[in-house]
N, C-alpha and C positions, 0 to 999 in steps of 0.2 A: 504494500500500500504506500509506504513512504517513498519507494523507488518510483512508482507511477506518478506520485505527486510532484517529485523533483523533475521528472521528464516533462510533465505537463507545464511546469513553471518555466523550464528552459524553452519549450516550444512556444509558449505565449510571449516570452520576452523576445524571441527571434522574430515572431510575427509583428510585434510592436515596433521593433527596430526597422524591419523591412518597410513597414507602413510610413515611418518617418523619413526614411531615406528614399529619394527619387533616383532611380538608376540613371546614370549619366550626368548627374548634377555634380559639378566639381566642388571641392571644399570651399565653404564660405559663400556660395552663391545660392540664391533662391531658385526654385524650379522655373525654367523658361529664360533665365538670365544668360547672357553670353558676354564674352570679353574680347576686346581687341587691343592690340599693341599700336599705339600712336607714336610715330617717330618722325624726326626731321634731321636732315643734313643741311647745314647752311654755311655760307662763306660770304665775304665781301665781293660784290660785283666789281670786276676790274675797270669797267668803264664808268659806272655811276658812283661807285664807292658805297652804295647802299647795300644792306643785307639782302642776300639772294639765297635761293635754295629750294628744297623739296620737302613737303610734309605729306605723309601717307598714313593710312590706317589699315592694319592687317588683322582679320579675325583669327582667333585661336580656334583651330579645328582639330579635334582628336589630340589635344595637348601639344599641338605644334603650330608654328607659323612658317610661311614660306620665306626663303632667302630673298633678299631685296638687292637689286642692282640699280643703283642710282644713275641718272643720266650724266653724260660727260659734261664737264664744266671747266671754264677757264679761271685760272687764279693768277694773281699778280702780287709780287713782293718787291718793294722799293727800298733802297738804302736810305739812311737818315737824310732828311732834307728832300727826298723824292727825286733825286737826280738820276740815278741809274736803277732801272726796274728790270726784273726778270719775270717772264710769263711761263705758265705751265698749263697742261691739260690734266685734269683730275678724273680718274676712274675710281669709283667707290662702291663698296658693297657691305651689306649687313647680313650676318647669319645668326642663328639662334641654336647653339648646340644643346642647351638644356633649358627646360621650362617646366615649372610645377606650380599648381594652384596652392595658395596658402591662405590662412585666415586673414582677411582684409587686403589681399593683393595677390601678387604672383612673384615667385622666386624665379629669376631669369639670369642666365649666363649668355652674354652676347659676344659676337666677334665683329668688330667694325674695322675695315681696312680701306686705306686710300693709297693710290699709286699715282704719282705726279711725274709727268715726263713731257718731252717736246711734242710727242705724238701719241695718241691713244685710239684704239678701235674698240667697239663694243657691239655685241650681237645679242639681241633678245628676240627669240622666236624668229619671225620672218624679217625683222628690222635690223639693219646693220648701219652703224654710224661711225664716223671718224672725225677727228679734229686734230689740227696741228698748229704749232707756232712757227712762223717763218724762220728760216735759217739765220737771217741777219739780226734776230732778236735774241737776247740772252734768255736761256731756258732754265726753269726750275726742274729739279729732279729729286725724287725721294719716295720711299715707301714707308708706311706706318701701319701697324696693326695693334689694336687694343682689344682686350678681352675682359671687360668689366662684368662683375656679378652684383646684382642688386636684389634686395627684397622690396620690390616695387609695391607701394601702397596705391590703391585706386585713386586716381586723380593727382598724384604727386609726380612732378617732373624731375628726372635725373639728367645729368649732362656730363659729357666728356669733351674736353678741348683737344683738338688735334693740331698737327703742324699747319702752317700757312693760314692760320685764322679760321680753320674749318671747325665747326662745332656739331656734335651729335647730341640730340635730345630724345628722350624716350619716356613714355607714360603708359599706364594701363587704364582702360576705361570699360566700365560695365554698361550693358544695354538691357532694358527690360524686354519682356516677351514680345512687345509691339515694336521693338527696334529703336526705342527712344533712349538717348544717353542718360545714364544715371549720374555719372561722374563727369567733371569738366577737366580736360587736359589743357593747361595753359601753355600750349606750344603754338606760336603764331603761324597763321597761314601766310605763306610768302608768295 
């Protein structure tokens, strides 16, 4: 009798837990909510001097987000006084080797890399682009890869500064079942 009662208690507790947990709902989210990674790569426009860049949002699907290949961009760096300037073409990408939901946000490990050279080519699907700095202009050259890990809280922006004034910003944002943003990511639209 005591054994039957203990098995019944365990079975009831299991059913209660199953009723409270919605299959497929990640840690800390309500049923129907989804999450997206909002990120931006920005730099100073070499012609206008104003901030330029790209801001995108990628939904997390099955605990993953797609790698991102940013469009080619021109950079400029001048000596003190602005007399001699060198130009470069930047190719950049962002990968996400690790991502896990956590209470109040997402734990994420990113890989952000930039490659700056006189000439760059990029192919994305059917589109191929190329950009080059003329041979009679001083050229920038360098590669940089950073691998930050953050415990991103919903709506909080994190940032990494890269060479040549390039800046990477990232934030996680929840959406309700109707697709309306719950959190605000203060990353400017450029």
